[in-house]
C-alpha positions, 0 to 999 in steps of 0.5 A: 499499500502506498503512503499517500498521507499528505503530512508524510509526503511533506516530511519526506520532502522537507526533512528526509531528502534535504537532509540526506543531501547534506549527509551525503556532502558531509560525508564527502567532506569527512572523506577528504579529510581523513585522506589528508589525516592519514597522508601524514598530517595526523603525525603532527597532532599527538593525542596529549594535552599539547595545545594547537597554537593557532594564535586565535585566543584573542578571537575568543576561539577555543584552544584545542589540544592534540587530543581534542583534534584526534577525538574529533576526527575519530568521531567524524570518520565513525559518523561517515562509516555509520551512514550507509551510502546507498541508503543516504544517496536514494532520497537525494534528488540533485546530482552530487556536486563534489567541492 
């Protein structure tokens, strides 16, 4: 039996499809980041409390540590791994545009 409820159809078109497009794009960005990470930039971030000195303290930007960076990368890669590309791509309406 087909789903014809207007509220359900609106939910698909206003929530599922747009979010799937965002997840697909985010996964591509995470994939590019992880490629750079494993090409060697990861070696510059020891998984310690050693701070990243980007000089942005005066802007009110939080100071990150090597452990913060390692944790962030791990979480992002887990998010990409947890999403199934076939399932996420199916609701997408627009052709994928790599950036």
